[in-house]
N, C-alpha and C positions, 0 to 999 in steps of 0.2 A: 490827504491825497498823495499818491506815490509819484515817482518821477515821470510816469506816463501821462500825467495830467498837468497841463500847463495853465496856470491862472491867467485869465485874460481880462476879467472885468469884475468889479464889485458894485452892486446897486444897494444904496442905503435909503430906507424909507422911514423917516421919523414921524412920530405921532400918527401911525397908521390907523385907519378907521376900524372900529370894532362893531359897528352896527350900521344898518341902512334904514332909511325912512321908507315905509310902505304906504303911509297916508298922512296927510297934513293935519288932520283933525279926527280924533277918535270920537265916534258917535256915542251918545248916551245909551245906556241900557237901563231898563226900568224893572223894579220888583213886580212880580206878577205871580198869580196862582195857576198860570197856564204856561207851559213851555213853548218856546218859539224864538225866532230871530229877534234880537233887540230886547229880550226879556231875561231876567234872572229869576228862575222858578224856585223861590224859597221865601220864607217869611221870617226875617230876623225878629228877635224878641221885641225890639223897639217898634215893630210894626203890628204887634198883636193888638187886635181890636180896630185896626185901621179900616177905613171904608174901601170897598173894592167896586170898581165900575163894571159896566156890562161886558167889557172886553177882558176883564180879569186883572187889570192893573190896580195896585195899591195906590191910594190917594192920600195926600197930606191934608192938613186941616183947611187948606185953601182950595182943595179939590184938584190939585195938580198931581200928575204922576210922579212917583218918588224915584229919583235917580239912584241906581245902585253903584255905578262906577264913578263916583264923584271925584276921586283922586286923579283919574286919567282922562276923563271926558274933556274934549277940546284940545288936548295935547297931541303932538305928532306921534304916530305909532312907529316904534323902532323895533327892528328884528336883529338880534345878535348874529354876528358872522360865526358860524359853527357848522361843521359837517353833519351834525345831528339833524339838521334841517332836511337832509337827504332821506332820512328814515321816518321822521315824525312830522315834518312840516308840509305846508301846502305848496302846490306848484307855483302859486303867485309869489310866495315868499322866496322860493329858490330862484326864480327869475329876478326878483328884486335885488337879492344879494349879488347875483352874477352881474347885473347891469350896474349896480352901485360900485362894485369893485373895479369893473372895467373902466368906468368913468374916472375913478380915483387914480388908477394906475397910469392912465394916458400921459399925464404930465411928466411922469418919471421915465416912461419907456421911450418917449419921443427923442430924448437925448442919448439913447443907448446906441451902440454900434450894431451893425448887421452881423449876426453870427453865422458862420459857415462850418461845414464839416460836422463832427459830432461834439455835442456839448454835454458836460456833466455839471450838475448844480448842487450847491450846499446852501442851507439856510440857517440863520440865527434869529431867534426871537428874544428881544430884550423887553421884559415886562415885570410887573409886580406879581407876587403870589397872593391870590385871593380866593374866597370861597366860590366865586362865580367864574373862576378861570377855567376855560375849556381844556380838554385833553390836547396835548401838543399835536397828536396826529390829526385830530379834528380841525384844529386851526391851520396846521401846515397844509393839509389837502386843499382847503377852500382857497386860501391865499395863493398857494403855489399853482394850482390848476388854472385859476382865472388869470394869473400873471402870465403863464406860458401861452395860454390861448390868446390873450391880448397881444403878446409879442408876435405871435404868428399873424394875427389880423393886421398888425402894423408893419409887417415885413421885416421884423428883427430876427425871426426864426423861420427857417424853411417849413418846418413842421414840428409838432411836439411828440411824434412817435419815433421809434427806433428806425434807422440809426442816428437820426438827427439829435435826439435827446437820449442819452444812455443812462442818465441818473437824474430823476426829477427831484424837485426841492420840497417834497411833501413831508419830510421828517426833520423839523427844525431842532437845533440845539438851543437849550434854554439858558439865558443869562438873567439873573435877578437884578432889578433896579429898585431904587428907594421910592421913586415917585412915578405915578402913572403917566405924567407928562414927559417922562424920559423914555417912554416905550419906543421901540423901533424894530423894523424888520431889516435884515441884512442878507442879501443874496450874493453868493460867490459863483462865478461862471468859470469853467475850466474847459480847455480843449482836450478831448479824449484822444490821446495818441497811442493807445494800445495797438499793437500790430494787427490783431484780429479785427479791430474796429476800423482801422485804416483800410483794410481789404474790403470791408463792406462799403465804405465810402467810394472806392473805386468802381465797385459794381453799380452803385446808385448813380454815379456820374455817367 
């Protein structure tokens, strides 16, 4: 940032959440020769010759329906926080991520000052490199958007549109760490004192 931007606050969020829970227990899905909800419509080799009931479910030797998702059934369902959910995810998952992040951010935002005038933001993301690591812009948008929305809702920002926010924090700078436990988000807040922006603030006032 150049001399027209005055640093006023830094928010550090260690061990930020990377997923949100959408259900407490994943329901079982059963192998079936008919497609439908709660069914896996295929017949693995291990089921060849298995008995099929009148509803199309494959049965084990004791006459019980055969569970297909044995590794996940009964566990909590988690959805990763990633802007890809905006393109390929369900509305329910998008709402779950928004609500989960809002709840997570509240404890950090409540101790923040109230920002007035025009604010510019920068973000750092400290995390490991991994095959499941989302693109930085996907991560930055989700965390940054919900953060500023929650700041508005909690009265720490007047609004998240211009001229109140002249640079959002949706493009984080990456810092590698050795352990996932060392992950953190760091947000820097600056007062935008460019002459052309100060004129806008006077108009808004």
